[in-house]
LODRENVEX-360809 format. One record per atom (N, C-alpha, C): x, y, z. Coordinates in steps of 0.02 Angstrom, whole numbers, plus 50000, padded with zeros to 5 digits. Atoms other than C-alpha are relative to their C-alpha. Layout:
XYZ/...
This chain:
500694997850004/506205135250814/499544994249982/500425005850019/505545119350729/499894995550060/500075004349942/505895109350887/499535003150050/500454996549954/505015122650992/499284999249978/500685000750027/503485122150878/499744993050009/500215006949991/503455103150887/499794998850073/500175000949929/503465103851079/499335003250015/500644996549988/502055116551080/499424995949971/500535004050031/501045105650958/499854993850041/500095006049960/501335090251065/499615001650064/500364998049939/500755099451222/499275001349984/500684998650020/499215105451129/499594993749989/500355006150015/498755088151067/499884995950063/500095003649937/499035080451239/499445003150040/500534996549964/497935093751318/499334998549969/500625001450036/496635090551185/499694993550022/500285006549983/496465072251231/499864999350074/500184999949930/496505075351417/499315003150008/500664996949996/495015086651389/499464995449974/500505004550028/494155072951290/499684995650054/500245004849950/493985061951443/499585003350054/500344996649946/493225075351553/499275001449984/500694998450021/491605077351454/499604993649996/500405006249997/490275064251492/499494999649944/500495000050054/489175069351345/500294996549939/499775003650059/489335057351199/499775003949938/500154996450061/489435066951036/499924995249942/500095003950060/488875060250869/500545001849949/499574998850058/490105058250726/499545000749940/500484998650053/489175066150582/500084995349941/499995004350059/488695054750439/500045004249937/499934996550063/489165059650263/500725000749979/499344999150030/490685066350171/500465004050045/499484996549962/492285071650257/500635000649958/499324999550027/493965078150198/500494999950058/499485000449949/495415072750305/500645003349976/499344997350016/497135080550314/500494997550053/499455001849956/498735073750388/500595004449982/499434995550011/500205085450410/500644995949998/499355003350007/501835078150343/500505005249975/499464995550020/503415088550334/499735007049983/500304993350007/502395104750353/499585000749937/500444999950058/501305100050204/499374996050017/500635003349987/499485094750203/499874994649948/500205005550044/499025077750131/499254999150006/500735000749997/497155078250090/499764993249976/500335006150022/496035063150071/499275000350020/500714999949985/494185059250077/499764993550031/500315006049971/493125047350179/499275001550014/500714999549985/491285044050210/499864996550066/500215002949936/490485040450379/499274998049995/500695002349995/488915029950400/499914996650067/500155003149935/488035022450551/499404995649993/500555004749998/486935007250573/499894998050072/500125000649928/486145006750746/500565003550037/499464996749963/487645010050858/500694999049967/499375001750032/488975004250735/500175004949944/499754995650053/489965016750633/500414996249949/499565002650052/490825012950470/500295005849960/499664994950041/492095023350373/500244996749936/499715002150064/492505021250189/500525005249981/499454995850020/494205028650151/500084999549924/499955000150072/494345033649968/500745001049980/499315000150023/496095028949911/499995000149924/500114999550072/495855035449734/499394995849981/500545004350022/494805022249646/499954993650043/499965005949958/495125009949788/499675001550068/500324998849935/493835010749931/500264995250054/499745004049944/494495004650100/499525000650059/500495000049946/493284999550237/500355000050068/499754999549931/493655004550417/499404999050046/500575001349957/492514997050549/500184999350075/499814999949929/493514997350712/499985007250024/500134993049983/492765013750771/499645000450067/500334998949935/492315019750945/499925007550011/500144993249979/491485036050992/499904999950075/500025000049927/491795039651175/500005007250025/500084993149977/491195055651260/500025004749940/499974995350056/491755069451140/500564998349951/499435002050041/493075059351047/499834993949958/500075005850043/493215046650907/500684996649995/499395004050005/494505032650898/499884994849945/500075005350050/494775021550746/500684997549977/499405003350026/496055009450675/499985000049924/499964999450073/496645011450496/500024993149967/500065006150039/496024995750409/500404994350032/499625005649972/497254981150432/500645002350033/499364997549977/498684992350485/500005001350075/499914998649929/499374994750661/500065007550010/500014992750001/498885013050653/499345002450028/500614997449968/497645022950758/499935007549989/500184992949999/496765039650741/499605001450063/500364997749941/496195048550898/499845007349991/500184993150016/495215064550876/499415002450041/500554996949965/494075076450968/499475002349950/500564998250045/492355079150889/499785007150017/500234993149993/491985097650865/499385000949957/500634998950035/490535105850773/499994997049930/499965002650069/491035102350593/500704997549983/499325002750010/492805095850617/500144994750053/499695004249948/493745082250708/500745001349996/499304998149998/495515085950765/500384995750050/499635004249955/496845074950840/500654997649971/499365002850020/498265063150799/499924993649960/499935006150039/498745049450678/500644996750024/499435003249968/499915036650759/500154993249970/499765006650020/500925022350685/500284996550062/499825003149937/501015010850836/500654995949996/499425004350008/502405000050764/500655003949992/499414995950011/503605014650736/500105004750059/499844995749943/504485024950868/499855007349984/500134992850005/503835042650892/499715001949932/500304998650064/502735042250737/499285002550011/500644996849987/501325054150782/499955006349958/500094994350045/500645066550655/499335003450014/500654996549992/499285079950667/499504997849948/500555002250042/497615074550595/499415004850009/500614995949997/496095085050552/499544997949943/500495001450052/494495081950455/499435005050004/500544995150004/493135093750396/499394996849968/500635003050022/491315088750373/499755003449936/500344997650059/490355090550210/500485002549946/499514998750052/491885090750098/500054993849956/500045005950042/491595078949953/500624999049957/499435000550045/493125082949848/500655000450040/499355000049968/494965080949890/500295007050005/499754993250003/495375098849841/499445004849980/500494995050020/494335114649827/500195002749931/499904996950066/494125121249649/500554996649960/499495003850036/495215107449577/499885000349925/500025000350072/495615107649391/500424994249976/499605005450028/496295094249278/500105001449926/499854998650069/497095100249118/500374994049969/499725005950034/497805088448988/500765000549988/499284998950013/499605095148992/500434994050017/499575005449975/500265079949084/499794993149976/500255006550021/499255066149002/500524996249958/499545004250038/500265051648935/500514996550045/499495003949967/501825042048981/500655004150004/499394996249988/503415049449055/500554995550026/499425003249971/505155042749084/500205004150061/499974996549936/505375047249268/500614997750039/499425001849960/506895047949382/500045004650061/499824996149941/507185053549561/500735002149991/499344997350017/508715064749546/500574996650038/499465003049961/509695055949683/500134992749982/499925007150018/509475038549606/500524999149946/499555001450055/510765030349493/499645000549933/500294998950067/510505032949306/499584994249977/500375005950025/509875015049281/499364998750039/500615001149960/508465016849409/499445004549976/500544996050027/507205024749294/499324996850015/500685002149987/505345023649322/499565002649944/500484997550049/503785026949219/499425003250037/500594996649974/502465039749264/499475000049945/500564999750047/500755038549182/499465004450030/500514995349977/499455052349196/499425000249951/500584999050042/497695055049133/499515004550038/500544996149970/496265067249164/499354996149993/500625003849999/494615059549213/499525003350049/500524996949959/493025067949279/500275006050039/499754993949968/493955084149316/500564998850050/499475001749953/495335075249414/500604997549961/499395002950028/497145071849369/500164993750038/499865006449970/497505053549401/500644997149970/499425003250027/499015042649379/500344995550050/499605004049954/500355031949457/500725000349976/499295000550016/502225029049458/500194992750003/499795007050004/502855012149400/500754999550009/499305001449990/504525005249456/500134992649984/499875007250013/505404988549423/499744995550055/500225004249944/504754982649592/499295001450024/500684998649979/502974989249598/499795007049981/500254993450019/501915004849581/499805004050062/500184995549945/501435019749689/499245000650007/500735000849993/499595015149671/499635006249978/500484995350027/498195027749656/500185007350018/499864992949992/498845045549636/499445004049969/500504995650030/497565059149610/500075007150028/499954993149979/497475078049619/499775004649946/500224994950048/497425092949504/500605002749961/499484996650040/498385102449370/499715006549974/500234993550022/498295120549320/500615004149977/499484995650026/499405131649211/500694996850003/499365003550003/500765118549192/500284997750067/499795002249933/500835113949377/499524994650025/500445005149974/500175098049458/500154998550074/499935002749933/499885091349633/499634993450003/500295006649996/499565072949663/500114997150070/499995002749932/499185063449824/499804992749999/500235006849988/498995045649884/500024998650075/500035001949930/498475038850053/499564993850006/500375006249992/497955020850091/499884998150073/500055001349928/497875022550280/500684999150032/499325001149976/499735018750296/500505004349962/499504996650041/500755025650152/499745006749976/500194993250015/500735044250116/500475003049949/499594997350054/501355052049954/499735006849978/500164993650031/501375069949890/500505001249944/499594998150057/502025074349716/499785006949977/500144993550029/502145092249654/500505001149943/499564999250057/502825095849481/499775005649954/500174994750048/502865108749342/500354998649934/499705000650066/503205108849156/500545005449992/499484995250018/504865116949109/499995001449925/500204999050070/504415114448927/499484994749986/500555004650015/503115103948837/500164992750015/499825007049993/504095087848856/500434998550061/499595001049940/505015090049022/499655002950061/500264997349938/504435092049200/500484998650056/499605000949940/505295093949367/499545000750060/500434999549942/504625092349542/500304997450063/499805002249933/504685087049723/499534994650024/500385005749974/504095071749818/500114999650076/499975000949927/503685069550003/499634993650017/500335006149977/503255053350092/500124999350075/499945001149928/502885050750277/500345005850035/499704994849958/503855060150410/500635003249971/499334997550017/505545061950327/500204999449927/499755001350068/505685055650147/499855006049955/500074994450046/505985069550022/500494999049942/499595000750059/506645068849843/499785005149948/500194996250060/506685079349686/500014995349941/500035004550058/506305072049516/499995003949935/500044997550068/506415074949330/499664994849957/500355004750045/505315067249195/499995002849930/500024998150071/505325067449006/499444996149965/500555003350034/503815063748898/500284994649953/499735005550039/504115046648819/499504994349997/500505005250007/502735035348755/500304993149991/499665006550009/504025021548725/500404997950061/499635001649939/504705021148902/499854992850021/500085006949977/504985003448968/500374998950065/499675002149938/505524994649127/500314993149989/499725006750006/506594979049152/499474994650009/500465005749994/505714962249136/499994997750073/500065001849928/505064958449312/500144992650013/499865007149991/505364939849282/500754998349994/499275001250006/507254942149265/500405002850058/499634996449948/507694951949421/500194995650059/499865004849946/507594938149552/500014993149970/499925006650031/508194920749508/500374995350047/499645005149962/508894904549576/500755000349985/499285000350010/510764903649603/500174993649961/499765005850036/511754891549497/500004993850045/500015006349963/511504873549551/499344998650035/500655000949967/509734876149618/499454999849947/500614999650041/508074872149535/499384999550044/500565000649954/506984871049691/500065005050058/500034995949939/506454881249842/499904995450059/500105003849938/506624873950016/499935005050058/500084995949940/506024881550180/499614996150052/500425002449946/505244877550347/499845005950045/500214994249962/504254891650426/499364998250039/500615001449962/502894891650561/499385003049967/500644997450023/501104893150502/499675004050055/500344995849951/499844903950594/499814996250063/500145004149941/499484889350712/500644997750035/499365001749969/501344887650753/500334993849972/499735006250029/501584871250657/500445001749939/499544998750055/503064870950537/499684997849933/500275001350067/502584871450353/500594999549951/499495000750053/503674865050210/499664998049935/500275002150064/503424861550026/499964992449994/500045007250000/503654843150068/499354997450032/500635002149969/501984842950161/499544997049947/500435003750047/500694831450082/499535004649962/500484995450031/499524845950045/500255002949934/499724996550058/500714852949915/500304995249948/499715004950046/501264836849830/499594999549936/500315000850066/500904834949644/499535005749982/500404994150016/500184852449637/500455005749978/499664993750013/500684868949563/499945004250063/500004996049939/501184880149708/500275007049984/499784993150007/501304899049710/500225002450069/499754996949939/502404906749845/499955007649992/500094992850001/501944924749884/500405003050058/499614996649949/503284934549978/499685006850010/500404994049988/502334948750061/500085002450071/500084997549933/502014959350214/499325003450006/500664997049991/500364965250286/500045007649999/499884992849999/501114982850291/500095002849929/499774998250067/501464983150103/499405001149953/500584998750043/500204991649984/499984995949936/500005004250060/500754982449827/499834992850017/500185006849977/500614966249927/499254999350008/500725000449992/498814970449968/499654999549932/500295000650067/498434973049783/500094992949973/499885006850024/499244956349741/499584995050038/500395004649960/498354947749885/499274999949978/500694999750025/496664953749822/499944996249934/500015003650064/497084947349648/500054992550011/499905007149990/497724930549710/499424996750037/500585002649963/496254928349830/499444998249952/500545001350047/494984929849691/500204994349952/499785005150047/496024919149573/500004993150033/499975006449964/496294905449704/499304997250011/500685002449988/494444904449747/499694997149936/500275002450064/494064901749562/500384993949973/499585005150030/495474889249529/500274994750047/499695004549950/495884879849690/499854992649988/500165007150013/495024863949629/500384997249940/499625002350059/496224862849480/500674997050018/499365002849979/497694856749584/500535005450011/499544994549987/498504872949643/499935002250073/500014997249933/498984879949813/500425006450001/499624993849990/499624896849871/500225000250073/499754999049932/500724899850022/500285007150004/499744993349989/500994917650082/500564999750051/499434999649955/502724919750158/500035007150026/500094993349973/502444934550273/500645002350036/499424996749968/503884946050321/499735006350033/500354994849963/503224957350457/500485005050033/499604994449975/503814973150546/500374998550065/499675001849937/504294964750710/500154992650001/499815007049996/505164948450753/499514995850041/500455003649955/503884943750885/499474996049961/500465004350039/502884928950818/499275001950012/500704998549985/501264933450907/499785006549967/500174993650033/501324951250841/499914998849925/500045001350072/501674945250663/499384995949983/500595004250010/500334931850676/499365004250003/500594995849993/499074944850733/499895004549939/500074995750059/499444956550587/499774996049939/500175004050059/499354942650457/499294997150007/500685002749989/497784934950534/499475005349986/500484994650012/496924951850528/499935001349925/500024999250072/497404954050345/499614994449967/500335005850028/496824936450305/499245000450008/500714999449986/495134939550385/499685005749960/500294994150033/494854956950314/499954999149924/500005000850073/495284951850136/499704993349978/500335006450014/494384934950148/500464995249961/499515004250033/495954925350100/499944992850023/500105007149983/495744906450093/500624995749990/499405004050006/497524901250056/500435000750063/499605000849939/498924897550181/500505005650008/499474995249984/500144909150269/500484997050050/499505001749950/501754906550363/500355006550020/499604994249977/502804918850464/500734998549983/499355001650027/504444919350370/500575004250028/499474995749973/505384933550455/499785007250004/500144992949996/505514952350464/500055003249931/500124996750065/505234965150327/500645002549966/499374998050032/507064969150292/500144995249942/499895004350057/507474962850117/500624995650009/499425004149985/509154956750181/499814993850040/500255005649962/508254945750307/499644995149955/500365004450046/507124939150170/500484996149956/499505003450041/508624935150061/500354994450039/499675005149959/509464925750204/499554994150014/500475005449984/507884915750237/499894995349941/500075004050061/507874909450056/500675000349963/499314999250026/509744907250018/500094997449929/499935002450069/509424898549851/499855005549949/500144994450044/508874915349778/500615004649996/499464995150005/510114928249712/499895005750050/500184994949951/509194941049820/499245000949998/500694997750000/507474947049871/500035007549993/499954992850014/507294964349795/499435003950031/500584996149978/505554969049851/499454995450023/500635003249984/503894964149924/499465003649959/500015007350003/502904956649847/500484997349947/499675003950051/503864943649750/499634993449996/500365006350006/502974928349680/500444994849966/499615005650027/503784911449645/499514994549981/500475005150024/502834899049538/500374993549989/499685006549999/503274880749560/499554994849967/500415004950035/502704866549447/499864993950043/500215005949962/501984849749500/500584995550022/499405003849982/503734842249507/500455003650049/499624996349950/504344855349629/500535004649971/499514995750032/505374865149502/499735007149992/500194993050009/505354884049496/499955001649926/500124998450071/504614889949332/499995007649986/500014992850010/504464908649360/500075003550067/499954995749941/504964921949487/499855007149976/500214993350021/504084938749470/500115004950057/499834995049949/504794953549566/499505005749997/500464994449997/503544966649624/499314998249974/500685001050025/501744969049569/499735006749978/500344994050025/500924982149460/499254998950005/500705001149984/499164983649526/499515003749955/500534997150041/497514990349460/500115007349981/499884992950015/498115008449466/500415000949936/499564999450059/499305004549321/499634998749934/500405000750061/497895000849197/500234994449956/499805005050050/498564991949043/500554995350026/499465004149973/500094985749137/499724994450044/500335005049958/498974976849263/499644994949957/500365004650043/497894969449126/500474995249964/499505004250033/499434962949036/500274994750048/499755004849951/500084954949195/499494994450012/500525005049988/498424946149226/499974994949943/500015004650057/498434938849050/500604995350001/499395004149999/500234932749066/499974994950057/500065004449942/499904925349239/499534994249984/500495005250015/498364915849181/500264995249946/499725004350052/499254909449026/500514995150029/499505004349970/500724902749128/499684994750045/500315004949954/499614894649260/499584994949962/500385004850040/498484886749130/500464994749970/499515004750028/500014878949048/500244995150054/499735004349947/500714872349213/499484995150027/500535004349973/499044865549273/499794994649950/500175004950050/498804856249109/500544994749989/499455004750010/500494847349117/499884993550039/
């Protein structure tokens, strides 16, 4: 029955877009507030965006919690709208109706990744009649039930302006800006950055324990348990990835965006502190770190420091990878260097840098002193959604770099 329903839905969506091309009247995409919904695993993921227009140019601001994302590759053609999701290789195609737009959300880089998309005009909030009680506020020791016992995480929640907000911290990064509602001991939280889609639903089983379910994208599903614990901690992110015995330096040769091989032996990096950023343009934590490093580099580049982004992209094709990284570089106004280091599989990344014990996650940052010696390797990145954790990281980063730049 599920397969039958999927076929019917596909036929409907195909017919929808065939009809889009037959109407020569160009419809306007209404300016103002919209609530979008993407259907994942028979559940609705809501999010908000604003539409504005200057002359003939539309702009969309996607509200990823407290993180606004600008979308400006938008085309209105006949009775349809087409737009690309920020820097990602993802397109939305939808028919413009009276107060809704309806169509599909497609990840172009993934096989058969097409999801139903709908948006309703004049919807300013993510949920109707949302509440945010204080039952969940605080810090929780969190575990997906299928994970090993040592893979604990930390959930942090707070109520703010009638909304339940929070995030999930792991040893390799955070789940960024979760927001939603809570009522009578039950919560629903959502996150959508244009690429990654998260739904958390949980309930209190007693005052200090909660259980719930998690959905992500087309297929990922897990159950979880959490216990209230203000003293919950995670492993030190500077101890997870390290140099193998006998190594004190990093060596590589990867093509830059112009195709020329880049190494740490190049004159540009001599006698300077160098930060290597292992990342991918598809990775949300990487985008948070890139924004942080971009601002920091612009303020400190004259002090004798360089940053090289080692990009691990979704496809092996150099031109494809170059295009994704170049778009990210332009959109985020990044002024430091990038190379194409390989594909996004962590095993591939580990093989490309054999002096490391392993690459656990993207991003990973490697800080190298003026003599070429590795002084710190930081796995993952806890971004602005983590609050105090982010502030603590910024202080530690600046303290370390100030010391190395003064040597």
